[in-house]
N, C-alpha and C positions, 0 to 999 in steps of 0.2 A: 431133653435139649438138643437141637439138632448139631451136628460136629462144627468145630470150630474152622475157619477157614484162613487163608493167607491173609485177607484183608481184617477179620473179626478176629481179633485174642481172645478176649474173654469180656462176660457182663460185669458191670461193677455194679456191686449191689451195698449200699452204705444207708444210713439212717436218713441221708438227704436225698440220695437217689430213688429210694422208696416213697418219700413226699412228693417228689417230682412224678413219679410213676402215678400216684394215686389221682393227684391233684391236676395234672396236667397232661397225661398220657405219654409223657417224656419217657426214654429208656437211654443208658448211658452205657458205653461200651468203649473198651480200650482197642485201638485198631493200629494198624500198621502205619508207621510215618510218613511213607510216601503214598498214602491212599487220600482219593480225592471225595469230597461229598457225595458225587454222582456214583463211584465206584460202592461207597458205603451204601447207599440206598440200593441199589441192582442188589448186592448181597444179601440184604436183608430182605430184599422181596422176594429172592430167590429162594433162601434157606428158612426163613420162617413163615412164607406165605401170608403175608401181611402188606397193605399198602402205605407209603413213607410219604408224610406230607412236608417233613423240614428236616434237614440234617447240619447240626452247627458242629464246628470241628476245633478244638484248642491243642495247642501243645504245652504241656506241662512241663516246667523245667524239673531238672533232678535235684532230689534232696541232699544236703550234706550229711555224711555219718563219720561218726569218731572212729578211727582206728584203735582199737584195743584200749588201753588207759594212757595213750601217748597224747600228745597236741596237734597230732597228724589228723588230717581229713582227707577223705575221699567223695566223689558225687557219685550218686546214682545216674544212672543214664536216663534224657528226657524221655518222653513218652506222650501219644497223642490220643485225646479221647473224643469221642463223637456223642452228642446229645442228639437224640431221633425222636421227633416226634410224630406217633403214628394216626392214621384216621380216627375219629371218633367211633367207639366200639370195640375197638380191637386190641388184641393181647399178644405179649411174647411169653409164653411159658419157661420158666427156669428150672434150671435141677436143682433139687433140694438135697442139701447135704444130710447124709443119715447120721449124724453125730448124735449121742446122748447128751442132752445138758449136765450141768454138774450137779452131784448128787443123785440124779436119776437113777444109775446102776446100783449104787448102795442101798438106796430106798427098796428098788425091786427086788435086790437078791435077798434082802431081812425079811420081805414078806414073804419068799418062794420058802426060804427055810423053814419059817413057823409053821 
């Protein structure tokens, strides 16, 4: 995965964004709050070598979080996300986390010991 820039913070990967990626060729990124759609498109084209068709942005309000076991709350900061549509047939490769799934370590260790 190319290095993250000042405009692009991270690629968001959830079940919903995976469905968007597969069905409509849309990718979702967390971006800097002051970045415009044109800046986001330029940055993606430069970093990932793809053609951007459309960029939609949204400012997501911060969630409320409870402080310890009291009745006080705090707010997480708001953030901006961009939904980017790429030209048909183009892809953005994402970094895969090398985390073993739950139970895989135990199974593989047991097989090696026998």
